[in-house]
N, C-alpha and C positions, 0 to 999 in steps of 0.2 A: 503493499499499500505507499503511495506516494504522499507526501504533504503538500507538495508544491505544484503548483498550476503555472502555466505560461501566463505572464503579464502580456494582454493585449497591445499591440503596436502602439496605438494612441496614447495609452498611459504610460508606456516604456518611453516615449520621446519626452513625457512631461518629467518622469522620474529622471530621466538621464540629465536632463537641463537643470534640476534643482537638487540632486543628492549630494554634491559636495558643497552645498551652501548650509553653513552652519543655520540649526534652527528650521529647517524646511520641513522636517517631518509632517507637521500639522498640516501644510499645504498638500504634500504628497498624500497623504491620508483624505484629505478633504477631496482631492481630486479622484481619488479611487471611490468614495463615497459617490461622488456625483457621477461616476461612470455607472455602478450598479446598483446605487440606491442604498447601499450599506456598505460595510466592509468585510469581505467573507475571508475566513479563518485561512482558507488555502492561499489567498493573496497575502496574507500576513505572514505566513511562512517565506511565501517568494519575495515579500519585499524585505525581510530582515536580512535574507540571503543578497539580495539586489544592493541594498545598503550597507551591508558588513555590520549590520547592527544586532544586537541582542533580540530575540522577538520579546523577551519580557518588557524592553524599551517601548517596542511596537503598542504592546497591551497596555502599558502604563497610560500612554497618551489616549489610546482607545477607550479606557473605563474612566479616565479622570473627567474627560470633556463630555457632556451628556450630548451633545450635538453628534457624536459618531454613534452610529446604530451596527450592530454586529451580527442582526439578524435580519433577513429578508423582510421588507415591510409589505402590508398589503397591496394589493393592487387599488384600493381606496383609502388613502392615508388619512385619518382623522385626527384632527389636533383641536382641542378643547381649550381655549381661553381659560386661563387662571390668573388673570389680571386681576386689579382690585375691583373694578366695575363689575366684572363676569362673576368674581367669587361673591361678592356681596349679594349679587342677583341670583344664586343657586347655581354656580357652575359644578360644583361637587355633584349635586343630584345629576346632572346632567352626565358626568363621568359615568356615576353609578348605574344610570339608566342605559348608555351604551355598554356597559360591562356585562349588564345582566342579560341585556337582549343578545348580544353576540357571545356571550361566553367567553370573555377573554378579560386581561386586566391590562393595565395601563403598560405601555412598551411591549406589548405583546401582538401577534397577528392571529387571526382565526385560522383554524385548521385547513380551511380550504384555501386559505390565502388570498381570500377578497378582501378583508378589512384589515387595519391596524389602527392601534389607538396610542396616544400621546396627549399629555397635557402640557400647554407652550405657557410662557409668561404673558404674552399680549399679543394679540392679532392685529389690534390697532382699531377695531371698530366698537369702540367702548359706548356709543349710543344705542347700538342694537344689543347689548348685553342682555343676556350671556348669548355667548355666541361659540361657533365652532367652524372649522375649515375642514372641506372634504377635497382633498387635492388642492386644487386653486379656487375653488367656489366656497363663498362664505355664505353662511346660515345663521341667522341672528333672534333675537327675542325667543329663544327657546324654552320647551318645558319638556317634560317627558314625553307626553303624546306625540309633540312636534317631532323630537327627535326618533320616535319610533317609525312616524310615517315617511321621514326622510330616509331612514335605514331602510325601510321596506320597498322604498323607490329603487334604490341602489340594487337591492337583492333581486327583485322582479326584472329590473334593466339587465341584470348580467344572466339571469334565465330566459331572458327574452319575452318576458310577459309583463310588458310595462304600459301603464295608462297614459304615460307621455313620452315624447322623444328622450328628454333628459330629466333629470330631477329638478324641481325649482329652485330658483335663486331668489332669496329675500332681498 
């Protein structure tokens, strides 16, 4: 069993450009995450070899910064705002409703890979608190029932049984 996987040429060019510069590990890991949507374990082994750095150093940076994801996100990335306005207007109940409906916890993806859930500090839409983002779409003035309806739209859309072309945007 091999722990290494070839680094795609597109990433290799970027890594070659930055690997000799001090302090570039974060930038390199960010480019890996931009490419894959997360930082795969096999790429970490390959990066350690390519950068001539201990694997522990790679994981030290990956686990220190919550920006980096080590597991594949879902097709639909749900980010629930936990900024002050959203928090005060019930964002914790929104997260709980999503967890219950999808049977996942924060920072997890559903078993079918359709959804992943994370909380974020602020989406920048305080006027429509509480709110969430699914991929690049913002949904606001949420409650448990509205969240359930929105998630059902995505579930139905993925199953090809949608009442509309795309889930509505508030």
